[in-house]
N, C-alpha and C positions, 0 to 999 in steps of 0.2 A: 742504315741499308736502305736505301729505298729503288725499284721497283716495279715495272712500268703497270699502268691495276689493265685485269682482262677480265671480258673483253669491255671497250673494243681497246686494245695494245695503246694505241694513242688520243689523247682523247685532246680535240681540238677542242680552242677556246677562240673564237671568235667575235672580234667586237672595233670595226674599223680594218686598218690594214696590217699592219702586225696581228705575228698569231704568238700564241702559249701555248702552252705544253702543262700539262698537268701529272703531275707519281702520285704512285699512293707508296706513305713508306709506312718502317714501324710505327706502332700507338704511341711509342716515345718518342719516338720525332713527328715534326710536322711537316703536313704536307706539303712538297714543293712545286713550288708553279714562276714555267720560266717567262718573261717578258723583254721587250727589244726597248729602251729609251725614246723617246717619242710617240710611242704605242699606246695603244689602250690594255684592261688586263681583267679582268673576276679573280676577287680570289675566294672558294669557294667559304658557305655557310650555313645552313641547314636543320630546322626547329618540327620538330610535330607541338601542332596546331590545333586540340580540338574546335570542331567547325562550331561551336558557341564562341571561345573565349578570345581578345582580347589577344596582339598582341603586345609581347612583351618591351621591357627598358632590352634594346640590341646598342652590343658600345663593341667598336671597332677599336680600337686601338693599335701603336706599335710599341714594338719594344725594344728597346734602346741601355745595355747594361740590365741596373736594377729600378729604371726607369721605365716610361709609357709617357706615351703622349696618345692622345685619345685624335684621332682622324675619322671620327663617323660615332653619332650619334642620335640610335633615333628613340625617342618615348614621348610616352602618350597619344603615341599616330603620328609623329610627326619630326623632322631632324633637327634635334640641338645648336644650336654654332658657338654659342659664348664659351663652350668647351673644348671647340675646336683647334687642331694645331693650325697654321696662320700657312706651312707648307702647301697641305692639303684643299686650302680655300678654291672653292667651285673642285673642284677636281676627281671628290669623292661623291658617292652613290649608292642607294638600293637601287636594285630594280624592284618597283612598287610594285608593279602592277601580282610580281611574285610573291608578297611579302606575307600577304594573307594566306597563301599556303606551305611557309617553314623554310620559303629563298630567304636567307637573311646572305645572300654573297656583295663583296665588298666591288665595286667596281671603281680603278681607280682609269681620268685620263691624264694623256698626256704623262705616263710614268717617266719617271726620273731615275737618273744613274741611284739617286741616293735614297733614292723609294725602297735600295735592296734593305734587305731581313725581315724579323721576323714581326708580325701581325696576331694580335690573340681576335679572335670573336666570343664576346665576351657574352651571352642573355642569361637574365634574367629575367625569373619568373615575382607574378606577379606577391605568392607566399613567401619569396625571398631565397628560394633556391637557385643557383650558379651553374651552369651549364660554359664547358670555356672548350675554345677548337682555336690550335695553331697550326698555320701556315705559314713555309718559310716564302719569301718572294727576290727570284736571282733575275738582278739588272742587266740584261747586258746590254753592249754598242755593236749596230753593225759599221761598217769600216767598206 
């Protein structure tokens, strides 16, 4: 069961014209983000980075059934393109100025109806430990 976060009761993510609404769900369910086709949206993910440490590997993937496809891969301080799903080419990015502070949220531009689904933010630390966050993207269409 999902509920609106408080405070604030409604979190608005503004990037371009369309508006996304962020909901907080029980830990067993992914956080849900609503977007409109054609707009831009941010899928939230963050980590704690010690001041003297580098940003670890961050892998954003879309989960479809038992398979997943990489939509964004950040490794060794830059984006890695060779494993990226072509459907997300030129449409996904991190907010680079915020990465060093631990914000590794994924920005998707030109949201498509086919972007609807579950996304995983996988953080792989230098020592091999992994952290995972899932976000459910619900894409609607304005008529």
